[in-house]
C-alpha positions as CSV (number, residue, x, y, z in Angstrom):
1,M,13.1,-9.3,-2.9
2,M,14.9,-6.2,-4.2
3,S,14.6,-7.6,-7.8
4,V,11.1,-6.0,-7.7
5,F,12.9,-2.6,-8.0
6,A,15.6,-3.6,-10.5
7,P,15.4,-1.7,-13.8
8,T,14.2,-3.7,-16.7
9,L,14.5,-0.9,-19.3
10,G,17.2,1.5,-20.4
11,A,17.1,5.0,-19.1
12,T,16.3,6.3,-22.6
13,D,13.1,4.2,-22.6
14,I,11.2,6.5,-20.2
15,I,9.6,8.8,-22.8
16,N,6.1,10.0,-22.9
17,E,4.9,7.6,-20.2
18,P,1.2,7.9,-19.3
19,A,0.2,9.1,-15.8
20,V,0.1,6.2,-13.3
21,V,-2.6,5.4,-10.8
22,S,-2.0,2.8,-8.1
23,I,-4.8,1.7,-5.8
24,I,-4.2,-0.2,-2.6
25,I,-7.1,-2.1,-1.0
26,D,-6.6,-2.2,2.7
27,D,-8.2,-4.5,5.4
28,I,-8.1,-7.6,3.3
29,G,-8.2,-10.8,5.3
30,Y,-11.4,-10.8,7.2
31,R,-14.3,-11.7,4.8
32,F,-13.2,-13.8,1.8
33,V,-16.5,-13.1,-0.1
34,E,-15.7,-9.3,-0.2
35,D,-12.0,-9.9,-0.6
36,K,-12.6,-12.1,-3.6
37,Q,-14.9,-9.5,-5.2
38,M,-12.1,-6.9,-4.8
39,I,-9.4,-9.3,-6.0
40,D,-11.4,-10.2,-9.1
41,L,-11.7,-6.6,-10.2
42,P,-9.9,-6.1,-13.6
43,G,-6.5,-4.4,-13.4
44,D,-3.4,-4.4,-11.4
45,L,-4.5,-3.3,-7.9
46,T,-2.4,-3.9,-4.7
47,Y,-4.0,-5.8,-1.8
48,A,-2.9,-5.0,1.8
49,I,-3.7,-7.9,4.1
50,L,-4.2,-7.8,7.8
51,P,-1.9,-10.5,9.2
52,N,-4.3,-11.7,11.9
53,G,-7.5,-11.7,9.8
54,P,-9.1,-15.2,9.7
55,K,-8.9,-15.2,5.9
56,A,-5.4,-13.6,5.6
57,R,-3.6,-16.6,4.1
58,Q,-6.5,-17.6,1.9
59,S,-6.9,-14.1,0.5
60,A,-3.2,-13.6,0.0
61,R,-2.9,-16.9,-1.9
62,Y,-5.9,-16.2,-4.0
63,A,-4.6,-12.7,-4.9
64,N,-1.3,-14.2,-5.9
65,Q,-3.0,-16.9,-8.0
66,R,-4.9,-14.1,-9.8
67,G,-1.5,-12.4,-10.5
68,K,-2.2,-9.5,-8.1
69,E,0.3,-7.7,-5.9
70,V,0.2,-8.5,-2.1
71,I,1.5,-6.4,0.7
72,L,1.3,-6.6,4.5
73,H,-1.2,-4.2,6.2
74,M,0.8,-3.9,9.5
75,P,-1.2,-2.8,12.5
76,M,0.4,0.1,14.3
77,Q,-0.8,2.0,17.4
78,S,-3.1,5.0,16.8
79,T,-3.8,8.1,18.8
80,F,-7.1,6.5,19.9
81,G,-5.1,4.4,22.3
82,V,-7.2,1.2,21.7
83,L,-5.3,-1.7,20.3
84,V,-8.0,-3.2,18.2
85,E,-5.9,-5.6,16.1
86,K,-3.7,-8.4,17.4
87,G,0.0,-8.0,16.8
88,V,0.0,-4.2,16.9
89,I,3.3,-2.5,17.0
90,D,2.9,-0.1,20.0
91,V,5.1,2.6,21.6
92,D,5.8,0.4,24.6
93,M,7.7,-2.2,22.6
94,D,11.4,-2.3,22.5
95,E,13.4,-3.0,19.3
96,K,13.2,-6.8,19.7
97,G,9.5,-6.6,20.1
98,V,9.1,-4.5,16.9
99,I,11.2,-6.9,14.9
100,K,9.3,-9.9,16.3
101,A,6.0,-8.4,15.4
102,I,7.0,-7.6,11.8
103,R,8.5,-11.0,11.1
104,E,5.5,-12.8,12.6
105,A,3.2,-10.7,10.5
106,F,5.0,-11.4,7.2
107,E,4.9,-15.1,8.0
108,K,1.1,-14.9,8.1
109,V,0.8,-13.1,4.7
110,P,2.3,-15.3,1.9
111,H,3.6,-13.6,-1.2
112,A,3.8,-10.1,0.5
113,I,6.5,-8.0,-1.1
114,G,6.0,-4.8,0.9
115,M,4.1,-3.2,3.7
116,N,1.8,-0.3,4.6
117,N,0.5,0.8,8.0
118,H,-2.9,0.0,9.4
119,Q,-3.9,2.9,11.6
120,G,-0.6,4.1,13.2
121,S,-1.4,7.8,13.7
122,L,0.6,7.6,17.0
123,L,3.4,5.2,16.1
124,T,4.3,6.8,12.8
125,R,5.2,10.0,14.7
126,H,7.8,8.2,16.8
127,P,11.3,8.4,15.3
128,G,12.8,5.7,17.5
129,H,10.1,3.1,16.7
130,M,9.9,4.0,13.0
131,T,13.7,3.7,12.8
132,W,13.4,0.1,14.2
133,V,10.6,-0.6,11.7
134,M,12.6,0.7,8.7
135,K,15.8,-1.0,9.7
136,E,13.9,-4.3,9.7
137,M,12.3,-3.5,6.4
138,A,15.7,-2.8,4.9
139,R,17.0,-6.1,6.3
140,L,14.1,-8.0,4.8
141,G,14.3,-6.2,1.4
142,Y,10.7,-5.0,1.4
143,F,9.2,-1.6,0.4
144,F,7.0,0.6,2.5
145,V,3.9,2.7,1.7
146,D,3.1,5.4,4.2
147,S,-0.7,5.4,4.5
148,R,-0.5,8.9,6.0
149,T,-3.1,8.3,8.8
150,S,-1.5,11.3,10.4
151,S,-0.3,14.5,8.8
152,Q,2.6,14.4,11.3
153,S,3.8,11.0,10.1
154,I,7.6,10.7,9.7
155,A,7.5,7.2,8.3
156,E,8.4,8.2,4.8
157,M,11.3,10.3,6.0
158,I,12.7,7.5,8.2
159,A,12.3,5.0,5.4
160,R,14.4,7.2,3.1
161,E,17.1,7.6,5.8
162,Q,17.3,3.8,6.1
163,G,17.4,3.1,2.4
164,V,13.9,1.5,2.2
165,P,12.0,2.1,-1.1
166,V,9.0,4.2,-0.1
167,L,5.9,5.8,-1.4
168,R,3.0,7.7,0.2
169,R,-0.7,7.7,0.0
170,D,-2.3,10.6,-1.8
171,V,-6.1,10.0,-1.6
172,F,-8.4,7.9,0.6
173,L,-11.1,6.8,-1.7
174,D,-13.7,5.8,0.9
175,H,-13.2,7.8,4.1
176,D,-16.9,8.5,3.6
177,I,-18.6,5.3,2.6
178,D,-21.0,6.8,0.0
179,I,-21.1,6.1,-3.7
180,N,-21.0,9.8,-4.8
181,S,-18.2,10.6,-2.3
182,I,-16.1,7.7,-3.5
183,R,-16.6,8.8,-7.1
184,R,-15.4,12.3,-6.2
185,Q,-12.4,10.8,-4.5
186,F,-11.6,8.6,-7.4
187,N,-11.7,11.6,-9.8
188,E,-9.5,13.5,-7.4
189,L,-7.0,10.6,-7.6
190,V,-7.1,10.8,-11.4
191,A,-6.6,14.6,-11.4
192,L,-3.6,14.3,-9.1
193,A,-2.0,11.6,-11.3
194,K,-2.4,13.9,-14.3
195,Q,-0.9,16.8,-12.4
196,K,2.0,14.9,-10.8
197,G,2.5,12.0,-13.2
198,S,1.5,9.5,-10.6
199,A,-0.8,9.1,-7.5
200,I,-1.7,6.4,-5.0
201,G,-5.2,5.9,-3.6
202,I,-6.3,3.6,-0.7
203,G,-9.7,2.0,-0.5
204,H,-11.4,-0.8,1.5
205,P,-13.5,-3.8,0.6
206,H,-16.8,-2.0,1.1
207,P,-19.7,-2.9,-1.4
208,E,-19.8,0.8,-2.3
209,T,-16.1,0.9,-3.1
210,I,-16.3,-2.3,-5.2
211,A,-19.2,-0.8,-7.1
212,V,-17.4,2.4,-7.9
213,L,-14.2,0.7,-8.9
214,K,-16.1,-1.7,-11.2
215,E,-17.7,1.4,-12.8
216,L,-14.7,3.7,-13.1
217,L,-11.6,1.6,-13.5
218,P,-12.2,1.0,-17.2
219,S,-12.2,4.8,-17.7
220,L,-8.5,5.1,-16.8
221,A,-7.2,3.6,-20.1
222,L,-9.5,5.9,-22.0
223,Q,-7.8,8.9,-20.3
224,N,-4.3,7.4,-21.1
225,I,-3.7,6.6,-17.4
226,K,-1.9,3.4,-16.5
227,L,-3.3,1.4,-13.6
228,A,-0.4,-0.3,-12.0
229,P,0.6,-1.9,-8.7
230,V,2.6,0.3,-6.3
231,S,5.8,-1.6,-7.0
232,Y,5.6,-0.3,-10.6
233,Q,5.8,3.2,-9.3
234,L,9.0,2.3,-7.4
235,Q,10.5,0.8,-10.5
236,Q,9.7,4.0,-12.4
237,K,11.3,6.1,-9.7
238,N,14.4,3.9,-9.9
239,L,14.6,4.4,-13.7
240,S,14.1,8.1,-13.4
241,L,17.0,8.3,-11.0
242,L,19.2,6.3,-13.4
243,A,18.3,8.8,-16.2
244,H,19.8,11.7,-14.3
């Protein structure tokens, strides 16, 4: 698995790289019609699949067949206290329970090479549980993206402590499911990428999000912005470290 992050270029090759945008589509695995529309969008998006969705395996396999990146969208306990999804990692679990939940979830999502959190505004604040999560991620050789469902999340910090390749979400594209709002959020994602060199957005398989992405994804190349899966950003971080 760790070959995903292995450098393929020499350190001197990272010159004048365009800004990079990565977009994760969460909540894949429930309705294959919408999933397929998202997966068929042009460009290298990343698809985060809920392990207990009735179409999880079908959507994961279809994304892989289309050459798209697949990650696990791991349910974690939120501050709302309602465990909506099956297989949620919750604060009452011991380490064995956490490990079991993660392994069972990955078995249900073929081709997954990493993970981000579904909800998790409570669990991602808990250092003990997040340490168990990241130790298992390190053992399995997967990367993690902190969805940042809470400003108090320590998931990214714990991942670094455990040596897990990690990134974090910058922008939610469709917190408000409205065409104009999604356009504004997309433009915010682009602006952040230009400012920082890279940025990560998260969206969902809503018809409005599909419509905006169909409209605006082609504009990225015109702005000298590279659309890439999240694993590409990890590769670039690795190369940057080698250059110093």
